[in-house]
Backbone as JSON Lines, residues from 0, in Angstrom:
{"i":0,"aa":"M","n":[-9.44,78.17,-234.94],"ca":[-10.44,78.76,-235.81],"c":[-11.27,79.79,-235.05]}
{"i":1,"aa":"G","n":[-11.82,79.44,-233.9],"ca":[-12.6,80.4,-233.12],"c":[-14.07,80.41,-233.49]}
{"i":2,"aa":"I","n":[-14.65,81.59,-233.52],"ca":[-16.08,81.75,-233.75],"c":[-16.4,81.51,-235.23]}
{"i":3,"aa":"V","n":[-17.3,80.55,-235.49],"ca":[-17.71,80.28,-236.87],"c":[-19.15,80.72,-237.14]}
{"i":4,"aa":"L","n":[-19.93,80.95,-236.09],"ca":[-21.3,81.45,-236.26],"c":[-21.73,82.13,-234.97]}
{"i":5,"aa":"V","n":[-22.35,83.29,-235.14],"ca":[-23.01,83.98,-234.03],"c":[-24.47,84.06,-234.42]}
{"i":6,"aa":"R","n":[-25.34,83.57,-233.56],"ca":[-26.77,83.44,-233.91],"c":[-27.64,83.96,-232.78]}
{"i":7,"aa":"I","n":[-28.69,84.68,-233.17],"ca":[-29.74,85.08,-232.24],"c":[-30.91,84.14,-232.5]}
{"i":8,"aa":"D","n":[-31.28,83.4,-231.46],"ca":[-32.37,82.44,-231.56],"c":[-32.92,82.25,-230.16]}
{"i":9,"aa":"D","n":[-34.14,82.72,-229.91],"ca":[-34.64,82.68,-228.54],"c":[-34.88,81.28,-228.01]}
{"i":10,"aa":"R","n":[-34.84,80.26,-228.86],"ca":[-34.94,78.88,-228.38],"c":[-33.57,78.33,-228.0]}
{"i":11,"aa":"L","n":[-32.53,79.04,-228.35],"ca":[-31.15,78.66,-228.09],"c":[-30.8,77.34,-228.75]}
{"i":12,"aa":"I","n":[-30.73,76.24,-228.02],"ca":[-30.31,74.96,-228.6],"c":[-31.54,74.14,-228.96]}
{"i":13,"aa":"H","n":[-31.63,73.76,-230.23],"ca":[-32.73,72.92,-230.71],"c":[-32.27,72.25,-232.0]}
{"i":14,"aa":"G","n":[-33.14,71.51,-232.63],"ca":[-32.79,70.72,-233.8],"c":[-32.16,71.49,-234.94]}
{"i":15,"aa":"Q","n":[-32.68,72.68,-235.25],"ca":[-32.11,73.46,-236.36],"c":[-30.66,73.83,-236.08]}
{"i":16,"aa":"V","n":[-30.35,74.07,-234.84],"ca":[-28.97,74.42,-234.48],"c":[-28.09,73.17,-234.5]}
{"i":17,"aa":"V","n":[-28.52,72.15,-233.81],"ca":[-27.69,70.95,-233.66],"c":[-27.59,70.16,-234.98]}
{"i":18,"aa":"A","n":[-28.73,69.89,-235.61],"ca":[-28.71,69.09,-236.84],"c":[-28.35,69.91,-238.07]}
{"i":19,"aa":"G","n":[-28.77,71.16,-238.09],"ca":[-28.52,71.99,-239.27],"c":[-27.21,72.73,-239.23]}
{"i":20,"aa":"W","n":[-27.08,73.66,-238.31],"ca":[-25.92,74.55,-238.28],"c":[-24.63,73.84,-237.87]}
{"i":21,"aa":"V","n":[-24.67,73.05,-236.81],"ca":[-23.45,72.38,-236.33],"c":[-22.86,71.54,-237.45]}
{"i":22,"aa":"K","n":[-23.7,70.76,-238.1],"ca":[-23.22,69.88,-239.17],"c":[-22.69,70.69,-240.35]}
{"i":23,"aa":"A","n":[-23.42,71.7,-240.78],"ca":[-23.04,72.47,-241.97],"c":[-21.73,73.22,-241.8]}
{"i":24,"aa":"I","n":[-21.48,73.74,-240.61],"ca":[-20.26,74.53,-240.41],"c":[-19.21,73.78,-239.6]}
{"i":25,"aa":"K","n":[-19.48,72.52,-239.32],"ca":[-18.54,71.64,-238.61],"c":[-18.1,72.21,-237.27]}
{"i":26,"aa":"A","n":[-19.09,72.73,-236.53],"ca":[-18.81,73.28,-235.2],"c":[-18.58,72.13,-234.22]}
{"i":27,"aa":"N","n":[-17.76,72.41,-233.21],"ca":[-17.54,71.41,-232.17],"c":[-17.8,71.98,-230.77]}
{"i":28,"aa":"H","n":[-18.27,73.23,-230.71],"ca":[-18.46,73.9,-229.42],"c":[-19.65,74.86,-229.55]}
{"i":29,"aa":"I","n":[-20.63,74.69,-228.69],"ca":[-21.76,75.63,-228.63],"c":[-21.61,76.44,-227.36]}
{"i":30,"aa":"M","n":[-21.69,77.76,-227.52],"ca":[-21.58,78.67,-226.39],"c":[-22.88,79.47,-226.28]}
{"i":31,"aa":"V","n":[-23.64,79.2,-225.23],"ca":[-24.86,79.96,-224.95],"c":[-24.45,81.13,-224.07]}
{"i":32,"aa":"V","n":[-24.81,82.34,-224.5],"ca":[-24.43,83.54,-223.76],"c":[-25.7,84.3,-223.35]}
{"i":33,"aa":"N","n":[-26.01,84.18,-222.06],"ca":[-27.2,84.84,-221.52],"c":[-27.08,84.84,-220.0]}
{"i":34,"aa":"D","n":[-27.22,85.99,-219.39],"ca":[-27.06,86.09,-217.94],"c":[-28.07,85.25,-217.17]}
{"i":35,"aa":"K","n":[-29.32,85.3,-217.58],"ca":[-30.38,84.57,-216.86],"c":[-30.18,83.06,-216.96]}
{"i":36,"aa":"V","n":[-29.9,82.56,-218.16],"ca":[-29.7,81.12,-218.35],"c":[-28.46,80.66,-217.59]}
{"i":37,"aa":"A","n":[-27.42,81.47,-217.57],"ca":[-26.19,81.1,-216.87],"c":[-26.42,80.9,-215.38]}
{"i":38,"aa":"R","n":[-27.4,81.59,-214.81],"ca":[-27.71,81.48,-213.38],"c":[-28.78,80.43,-213.07]}
{"i":39,"aa":"D","n":[-29.45,79.88,-214.08],"ca":[-30.59,78.98,-213.88],"c":[-30.15,77.53,-214.07]}
{"i":40,"aa":"Q","n":[-29.98,76.81,-212.97],"ca":[-29.49,75.44,-213.03],"c":[-30.41,74.54,-213.86]}
{"i":41,"aa":"M","n":[-31.71,74.7,-213.75],"ca":[-32.64,73.87,-214.53],"c":[-32.45,74.12,-216.03]}
{"i":42,"aa":"Q","n":[-32.33,75.36,-216.44],"ca":[-32.1,75.67,-217.85],"c":[-30.78,75.08,-218.33]}
{"i":43,"aa":"R","n":[-29.78,75.15,-217.5],"ca":[-28.46,74.61,-217.84],"c":[-28.56,73.1,-218.09]}
{"i":44,"aa":"V","n":[-29.28,72.41,-217.22],"ca":[-29.45,70.96,-217.37],"c":[-30.22,70.64,-218.65]}
{"i":45,"aa":"L","n":[-31.32,71.35,-218.87],"ca":[-32.13,71.11,-220.06],"c":[-31.34,71.36,-221.34]}
{"i":46,"aa":"L","n":[-30.58,72.43,-221.38],"ca":[-29.78,72.72,-222.57],"c":[-28.7,71.67,-222.78]}
{"i":47,"aa":"S","n":[-28.11,71.21,-221.7],"ca":[-27.05,70.2,-221.85],"c":[-27.61,68.89,-222.39]}
{"i":48,"aa":"M","n":[-28.87,68.6,-222.11],"ca":[-29.5,67.38,-222.63],"c":[-29.77,67.48,-224.13]}
{"i":49,"aa":"A","n":[-29.81,68.68,-224.67],"ca":[-30.09,68.88,-226.09],"c":[-28.84,68.83,-226.96]}
{"i":50,"aa":"V","n":[-27.68,68.71,-226.33],"ca":[-26.41,68.75,-227.06],"c":[-25.81,67.35,-227.12]}
{"i":51,"aa":"P","n":[-25.5,66.86,-228.32],"ca":[-24.84,65.56,-228.43],"c":[-23.51,65.54,-227.66]}
{"i":52,"aa":"S","n":[-23.13,64.37,-227.19],"ca":[-21.96,64.24,-226.32],"c":[-20.65,64.61,-227.02]}
{"i":53,"aa":"H","n":[-20.61,64.59,-228.34],"ca":[-19.36,64.93,-229.04],"c":[-19.12,66.44,-229.13]}
{"i":54,"aa":"L","n":[-20.1,67.24,-228.7],"ca":[-19.96,68.7,-228.74],"c":[-19.64,69.25,-227.35]}
{"i":55,"aa":"K","n":[-18.8,70.27,-227.31],"ca":[-18.56,71.01,-226.08],"c":[-19.73,71.97,-225.9]}
{"i":56,"aa":"L","n":[-20.1,72.23,-224.66],"ca":[-21.15,73.2,-224.35],"c":[-20.66,74.11,-223.24]}
{"i":57,"aa":"S","n":[-20.77,75.4,-223.48],"ca":[-20.5,76.41,-222.45],"c":[-21.75,77.25,-222.3]}
{"i":58,"aa":"I","n":[-22.17,77.47,-221.08],"ca":[-23.3,78.34,-220.79],"c":[-22.76,79.44,-219.89]}
{"i":59,"aa":"L","n":[-22.67,80.64,-220.44],"ca":[-21.95,81.72,-219.78],"c":[-22.77,82.99,-219.67]}
{"i":60,"aa":"S","n":[-22.46,83.78,-218.67],"ca":[-23.0,85.14,-218.6],"c":[-22.3,85.97,-219.69]}
{"i":61,"aa":"I","n":[-22.84,87.12,-219.97],"ca":[-22.23,88.0,-220.97],"c":[-20.81,88.38,-220.54]}
{"i":62,"aa":"E","n":[-20.63,88.69,-219.28],"ca":[-19.3,89.07,-218.78],"c":[-18.32,87.91,-218.89]}
{"i":63,"aa":"E","n":[-18.74,86.71,-218.49],"ca":[-17.85,85.54,-218.58],"c":[-17.45,85.27,-220.03]}
{"i":64,"aa":"A","n":[-18.42,85.36,-220.93],"ca":[-18.13,85.11,-222.35],"c":[-17.15,86.15,-222.88]}
{"i":65,"aa":"A","n":[-17.34,87.41,-222.52],"ca":[-16.45,88.46,-222.99],"c":[-15.01,88.19,-222.56]}
{"i":66,"aa":"V","n":[-14.83,87.82,-221.32],"ca":[-13.48,87.55,-220.81],"c":[-12.84,86.4,-221.57]}
{"i":67,"aa":"L","n":[-13.56,85.27,-221.7],"ca":[-13.0,84.1,-222.38],"c":[-12.71,84.37,-223.86]}
{"i":68,"aa":"L","n":[-13.63,85.02,-224.53],"ca":[-13.44,85.27,-225.97],"c":[-12.29,86.24,-226.22]}
{"i":69,"aa":"K","n":[-12.14,87.25,-225.38],"ca":[-11.03,88.18,-225.56],"c":[-9.69,87.54,-225.22]}
{"i":70,"aa":"Q","n":[-9.7,86.54,-224.36],"ca":[-8.47,85.81,-224.02],"c":[-8.11,84.79,-225.09]}
{"i":71,"aa":"G","n":[-9.03,84.53,-226.03],"ca":[-8.76,83.57,-227.09],"c":[-8.88,82.12,-226.65]}
{"i":72,"aa":"V","n":[-9.57,81.87,-225.56],"ca":[-9.69,80.52,-225.01],"c":[-10.3,79.54,-226.01]}
{"i":73,"aa":"T","n":[-11.13,80.01,-226.88],"ca":[-11.85,79.12,-227.81],"c":[-11.2,79.05,-229.19]}
{"i":74,"aa":"E","n":[-10.04,79.6,-229.38],"ca":[-9.44,79.68,-230.71],"c":[-9.19,78.33,-231.36]}
{"i":75,"aa":"E","n":[-9.02,77.28,-230.59],"ca":[-8.79,75.96,-231.17],"c":[-10.08,75.25,-231.53]}
{"i":76,"aa":"D","n":[-11.21,75.79,-231.12],"ca":[-12.52,75.2,-231.4],"c":[-13.18,75.89,-232.59]}
{"i":77,"aa":"R","n":[-14.26,75.3,-233.05],"ca":[-15.16,75.91,-234.04],"c":[-16.45,76.21,-233.28]}
{"i":78,"aa":"V","n":[-16.62,77.45,-232.86],"ca":[-17.64,77.83,-231.88],"c":[-18.85,78.49,-232.54]}
{"i":79,"aa":"I","n":[-20.02,78.04,-232.1],"ca":[-21.28,78.73,-232.38],"c":[-21.65,79.46,-231.1]}
{"i":80,"aa":"I","n":[-21.83,80.77,-231.21],"ca":[-22.31,81.56,-230.07],"c":[-23.8,81.77,-230.27]}
{"i":81,"aa":"L","n":[-24.58,81.44,-229.24],"ca":[-26.03,81.6,-229.29],"c":[-26.5,82.63,-228.27]}
{"i":82,"aa":"F","n":[-27.28,83.59,-228.76],"ca":[-27.94,84.58,-227.92],"c":[-29.44,84.38,-228.05]}
{"i":83,"aa":"N","n":[-30.2,84.76,-227.04],"ca":[-31.65,84.69,-227.22],"c":[-32.27,86.02,-227.58]}
{"i":84,"aa":"S","n":[-31.45,87.08,-227.72],"ca":[-32.0,88.38,-228.09],"c":[-30.93,89.27,-228.72]}
{"i":85,"aa":"P","n":[-31.36,90.24,-229.52],"ca":[-30.4,91.21,-230.05],"c":[-29.73,92.01,-228.94]}
{"i":86,"aa":"E","n":[-30.44,92.24,-227.85],"ca":[-29.89,93.01,-226.74],"c":[-28.68,92.3,-226.13]}
{"i":87,"aa":"D","n":[-28.77,90.97,-225.98],"ca":[-27.62,90.23,-225.45],"c":[-26.43,90.3,-226.39]}
{"i":88,"aa":"A","n":[-26.69,90.17,-227.69],"ca":[-25.6,90.27,-228.67],"c":[-24.92,91.64,-228.57]}
{"i":89,"aa":"L","n":[-25.72,92.68,-228.49],"ca":[-25.18,94.04,-228.37],"c":[-24.35,94.19,-227.09]}
{"i":90,"aa":"S","n":[-24.84,93.63,-226.0],"ca":[-24.11,93.73,-224.73],"c":[-22.73,93.1,-224.83]}
{"i":91,"aa":"L","n":[-22.62,91.96,-225.49],"ca":[-21.32,91.31,-225.63],"c":[-20.41,92.13,-226.54]}
{"i":92,"aa":"I","n":[-20.93,92.62,-227.64],"ca":[-20.12,93.4,-228.58],"c":[-19.65,94.7,-227.93]}
{"i":93,"aa":"E","n":[-20.46,95.27,-227.07],"ca":[-20.06,96.5,-226.37],"c":[-18.92,96.24,-225.37]}
{"i":94,"aa":"K","n":[-18.61,94.99,-225.12],"ca":[-17.46,94.64,-224.26],"c":[-16.23,94.35,-225.12]}
{"i":95,"aa":"D","n":[-16.23,94.89,-226.33],"ca":[-15.1,94.81,-227.27],"c":[-14.77,93.4,-227.74]}
{"i":96,"aa":"V","n":[-15.79,92.57,-227.86],"ca":[-15.6,91.25,-228.45],"c":[-15.8,91.41,-229.96]}
{"i":97,"aa":"P","n":[-14.8,91.06,-230.75],"ca":[-14.89,91.29,-232.2],"c":[-15.8,90.27,-232.9]}
{"i":98,"aa":"I","n":[-16.95,90.75,-233.31],"ca":[-17.92,89.95,-234.07],"c":[-18.25,90.74,-235.32]}
{"i":99,"aa":"K","n":[-18.19,90.08,-236.46],"ca":[-18.43,90.76,-237.73],"c":[-19.81,90.53,-238.3]}
{"i":100,"aa":"S","n":[-20.41,89.38,-237.98],"ca":[-21.68,89.0,-238.58],"c":[-22.54,88.25,-237.56]}
{"i":101,"aa":"I","n":[-23.83,88.49,-237.61],"ca":[-24.78,87.79,-236.74],"c":[-25.92,87.26,-237.59]}
{"i":102,"aa":"N","n":[-26.2,85.98,-237.37],"ca":[-27.35,85.34,-238.01],"c":[-28.54,85.51,-237.07]}
{"i":103,"aa":"V","n":[-29.61,86.09,-237.59],"ca":[-30.84,86.22,-236.81],"c":[-31.77,85.12,-237.3]}
{"i":104,"aa":"G","n":[-31.91,84.08,-236.48],"ca":[-32.6,82.89,-236.95],"c":[-33.95,82.64,-236.31]}
{"i":105,"aa":"G","n":[-34.21,83.22,-235.17],"ca":[-35.49,82.97,-234.55],"c":[-35.76,83.84,-233.35]}
{"i":106,"aa":"I","n":[-36.73,84.72,-233.5],"ca":[-37.25,85.5,-232.37],"c":[-38.76,85.36,-232.5]}
{"i":107,"aa":"H","n":[-39.34,84.6,-231.6],"ca":[-40.74,84.25,-231.76],"c":[-41.69,85.35,-231.32]}
{"i":108,"aa":"Y","n":[-42.9,85.25,-231.83],"ca":[-43.94,86.25,-231.56],"c":[-44.4,86.17,-230.11]}
{"i":109,"aa":"C","n":[-44.6,87.34,-229.55],"ca":[-45.34,87.5,-228.3],"c":[-45.98,88.88,-228.37]}
{"i":110,"aa":"E","n":[-46.86,89.15,-227.45],"ca":[-47.57,90.43,-227.48],"c":[-46.59,91.6,-227.54]}
{"i":111,"aa":"G","n":[-46.85,92.53,-228.45],"ca":[-46.01,93.7,-228.61],"c":[-44.95,93.56,-229.69]}
{"i":112,"aa":"K","n":[-44.87,92.39,-230.31],"ca":[-43.88,92.18,-231.37],"c":[-44.55,92.17,-232.73]}
{"i":113,"aa":"K","n":[-43.78,92.52,-233.72],"ca":[-44.24,92.58,-235.1],"c":[-43.38,91.62,-235.92]}
{"i":114,"aa":"Q","n":[-44.03,90.78,-236.71],"ca":[-43.3,89.82,-237.53],"c":[-42.66,90.53,-238.72]}
{"i":115,"aa":"I","n":[-41.34,90.29,-238.9],"ca":[-40.64,90.89,-240.04],"c":[-40.12,89.84,-241.01]}
{"i":116,"aa":"L","n":[-39.9,88.63,-240.53],"ca":[-39.52,87.49,-241.37],"c":[-40.28,86.28,-240.86]}
{"i":117,"aa":"K","n":[-40.18,85.19,-241.58],"ca":[-40.92,83.98,-241.23],"c":[-40.76,83.61,-239.75]}
{"i":118,"aa":"A","n":[-39.57,83.65,-239.23],"ca":[-39.33,83.22,-237.85],"c":[-38.77,84.34,-236.98]}
{"i":119,"aa":"V","n":[-38.98,85.59,-237.39],"ca":[-38.41,86.71,-236.63],"c":[-39.48,87.76,-236.37]}
{"i":120,"aa":"C","n":[-39.75,87.98,-235.09],"ca":[-40.67,89.02,-234.65],"c":[-39.9,89.94,-233.71]}
{"i":121,"aa":"V","n":[-40.13,91.23,-233.83],"ca":[-39.35,92.19,-233.05],"c":[-40.25,93.21,-232.36]}
{"i":122,"aa":"D","n":[-39.73,93.74,-231.26],"ca":[-40.36,94.87,-230.6],"c":[-39.39,96.04,-230.67]}
{"i":123,"aa":"M","n":[-39.74,97.14,-230.05],"ca":[-38.9,98.34,-230.17],"c":[-37.51,98.13,-229.55]}
{"i":124,"aa":"E","n":[-37.41,97.37,-228.48],"ca":[-36.08,97.1,-227.88],"c":[-35.21,96.31,-228.85]}
{"i":125,"aa":"D","n":[-35.8,95.3,-229.5],"ca":[-35.06,94.51,-230.48],"c":[-34.6,95.39,-231.64]}
{"i":126,"aa":"I","n":[-35.52,96.23,-232.14],"ca":[-35.2,97.1,-233.27],"c":[-34.06,98.05,-232.92]}
{"i":127,"aa":"E","n":[-34.12,98.66,-231.75],"ca":[-33.06,99.58,-231.34],"c":[-31.72,98.86,-231.24]}
{"i":128,"aa":"A","n":[-31.72,97.65,-230.67],"ca":[-30.47,96.88,-230.57],"c":[-29.95,96.52,-231.96]}
{"i":129,"aa":"L","n":[-30.84,96.14,-232.88],"ca":[-30.42,95.8,-234.25],"c":[-29.81,97.02,-234.95]}
{"i":130,"aa":"Y","n":[-30.44,98.18,-234.79],"ca":[-29.87,99.4,-235.38],"c":[-28.5,99.71,-234.78]}
{"i":131,"aa":"Q","n":[-28.34,99.53,-233.47],"ca":[-27.04,99.79,-232.84],"c":[-25.98,98.81,-233.35]}
{"i":132,"aa":"L","n":[-26.36,97.55,-233.53],"ca":[-25.43,96.56,-234.08],"c":[-25.02,96.96,-235.49]}
{"i":133,"aa":"E","n":[-26.0,97.39,-236.29],"ca":[-25.69,97.81,-237.66],"c":[-24.73,99.0,-237.66]}
{"i":134,"aa":"R","n":[-24.97,99.97,-236.77],"ca":[-24.09,101.14,-236.68],"c":[-22.67,100.75,-236.28]}
{"i":135,"aa":"K","n":[-22.51,99.63,-235.61],"ca":[-21.18,99.15,-235.24],"c":[-20.53,98.35,-236.36]}
{"i":136,"aa":"G","n":[-21.2,98.29,-237.51],"ca":[-20.63,97.6,-238.67],"c":[-20.86,96.1,-238.7]}
{"i":137,"aa":"I","n":[-21.8,95.61,-237.89],"ca":[-22.1,94.19,-237.84],"c":[-23.07,93.84,-238.98]}
{"i":138,"aa":"E","n":[-22.72,92.81,-239.76],"ca":[-23.65,92.29,-240.77],"c":[-24.75,91.53,-240.03]}
{"i":139,"aa":"L","n":[-26.0,91.81,-240.36],"ca":[-27.14,91.13,-239.74],"c":[-27.92,90.41,-240.83]}
{"i":140,"aa":"E","n":[-27.8,89.08,-240.83],"ca":[-28.47,88.31,-241.86],"c":[-29.51,87.38,-241.25]}
{"i":141,"aa":"G","n":[-30.63,87.28,-241.93],"ca":[-31.7,86.41,-241.47],"c":[-31.7,85.1,-242.23]}
{"i":142,"aa":"R","n":[-31.67,84.01,-241.48],"ca":[-31.7,82.68,-242.08],"c":[-32.04,81.69,-240.97]}
{"i":143,"aa":"I","n":[-32.99,80.82,-241.23],"ca":[-33.36,79.83,-240.23],"c":[-32.35,78.68,-240.23]}
{"i":144,"aa":"V","n":[-32.09,78.15,-241.41],"ca":[-31.13,77.04,-241.55],"c":[-30.09,77.42,-242.6]}
{"i":145,"aa":"P","n":[-28.95,76.74,-242.62],"ca":[-27.87,77.12,-243.53],"c":[-28.23,77.09,-245.02]}
{"i":146,"aa":"T","n":[-29.2,76.28,-245.39],"ca":[-29.57,76.18,-246.81],"c":[-30.52,77.29,-247.26]}
{"i":147,"aa":"D","n":[-31.06,78.07,-246.33],"ca":[-31.94,79.19,-246.68],"c":[-31.14,80.31,-247.33]}
{"i":148,"aa":"E","n":[-31.83,81.1,-248.12],"ca":[-31.22,82.28,-248.71],"c":[-30.92,83.31,-247.62]}
{"i":149,"aa":"R","n":[-29.75,83.94,-247.72],"ca":[-29.38,84.99,-246.76],"c":[-30.23,86.23,-247.04]}
{"i":150,"aa":"I","n":[-30.82,86.78,-245.99],"ca":[-31.64,87.98,-246.11],"c":[-31.03,89.06,-245.23]}
{"i":151,"aa":"N","n":[-30.88,90.28,-245.78],"ca":[-30.41,91.4,-244.98],"c":[-31.56,91.79,-244.05]}
{"i":152,"aa":"I","n":[-31.42,91.47,-242.79],"ca":[-32.52,91.68,-241.84],"c":[-32.86,93.15,-241.67]}
{"i":153,"aa":"M","n":[-31.89,94.03,-241.87],"ca":[-32.14,95.45,-241.67],"c":[-33.07,96.02,-242.74]}
{"i":154,"aa":"E","n":[-33.09,95.42,-243.92],"ca":[-34.07,95.85,-244.94],"c":[-35.48,95.59,-244.43]}
{"i":155,"aa":"S","n":[-35.69,94.46,-243.78],"ca":[-37.0,94.13,-243.22],"c":[-37.33,95.04,-242.05]}
{"i":156,"aa":"V","n":[-36.34,95.36,-241.22],"ca":[-36.57,96.27,-240.09],"c":[-36.95,97.65,-240.61]}
{"i":157,"aa":"R","n":[-36.23,98.13,-241.62],"ca":[-36.53,99.46,-242.16],"c":[-37.94,99.55,-242.75]}
{"i":158,"aa":"K","n":[-38.41,98.47,-243.33],"ca":[-39.77,98.47,-243.91],"c":[-40.83,98.77,-242.87]}
{"i":159,"aa":"I","n":[-40.6,98.36,-241.63],"ca":[-41.62,98.61,-240.61],"c":[-41.33,99.84,-239.76]}
{"i":160,"aa":"T","n":[-40.15,100.44,-239.93],"ca":[-39.82,101.58,-239.08],"c":[-39.67,102.9,-239.83]}
{"i":161,"aa":"M","n":[-39.7,102.86,-241.15],"ca":[-39.49,104.09,-241.92],"c":[-40.57,104.27,-242.98]}
{"i":162,"aa":"G","n":[-40.75,105.5,-243.39],"ca":[-41.64,105.79,-244.51],"c":[-43.11,105.74,-244.15]}
{"i":163,"aa":"D","n":[-43.96,105.76,-245.18],"ca":[-45.4,105.8,-245.0],"c":[-45.95,104.54,-244.33]}
{"i":164,"aa":"N","n":[-45.23,103.43,-244.43],"ca":[-45.72,102.18,-243.87],"c":[-45.14,101.89,-242.49]}
{"i":165,"aa":"S","n":[-44.55,102.91,-241.86],"ca":[-43.93,102.67,-240.56],"c":[-44.99,102.36,-239.52]}
{"i":166,"aa":"V","n":[-44.57,101.65,-238.51],"ca":[-45.48,101.29,-237.43],"c":[-44.87,101.68,-236.1]}
{"i":167,"aa":"N","n":[-45.73,101.94,-235.16],"ca":[-45.3,102.14,-233.79],"c":[-45.72,100.89,-233.04]}
{"i":168,"aa":"L","n":[-44.77,100.03,-232.74],"ca":[-45.09,98.75,-232.12],"c":[-45.76,98.92,-230.77]}
{"i":169,"aa":"K","n":[-45.45,99.97,-230.07],"ca":[-46.04,100.16,-228.75],"c":[-47.52,100.48,-228.84]}
{"i":170,"aa":"E","n":[-47.97,101.01,-229.98],"ca":[-49.39,101.31,-230.15],"c":[-50.17,100.14,-230.71]}
{"i":171,"aa":"Q","n":[-49.47,99.05,-231.1],"ca":[-50.15,97.94,-231.73],"c":[-49.81,96.62,-231.04]}
{"i":172,"aa":"P","n":[-50.03,96.53,-229.74],"ca":[-49.69,95.28,-229.06],"c":[-50.53,94.14,-229.58]}
{"i":173,"aa":"G","n":[-49.88,92.99,-229.71],"ca":[-50.58,91.79,-230.11],"c":[-50.84,91.63,-231.58]}
{"i":174,"aa":"E","n":[-50.5,92.63,-232.38],"ca":[-50.73,92.49,-233.81],"c":[-49.66,91.6,-234.41]}
{"i":175,"aa":"N","n":[-50.08,90.69,-235.23],"ca":[-49.15,89.75,-235.89],"c":[-49.54,89.65,-237.35]}
{"i":176,"aa":"S","n":[-48.66,90.12,-238.21],"ca":[-48.99,90.04,-239.63],"c":[-48.14,89.03,-240.32]}
């Protein structure tokens, strides 16, 4: 089967992923793709403790994930790929890994970010990466859990970046609406 969900969620593995998404899509393999986490032994241990023993867990750098996915190593599994940012997702896709759709489920607020959905806050780097993903033909849908309504995340991005209501996130640090 291969990849059944690609998700951007800065918390990576947590209850919504394990109890909600894994169960709903019958995934048996979670793949965390992030260079920093792949090098951080403490993060690796903490993430492994959040995954039930019946699930496979891979914590890979972007390069390692690209190699394995292009080789088809995961084709017999039902894989959820987790990124903590749009930039990481873009980096993997730029290595010619075929991904058609990305669920944007959680990017939390911090200074310099603007809230666009209930659980999604973005800064200019996130917005640029989302636009690049869209230009590559990737569907970008916002949903926290599988039972939520699918939202075209780019409609929300455009509301804050175009027209009379556009914002410059760099000029409004710390604003949260």
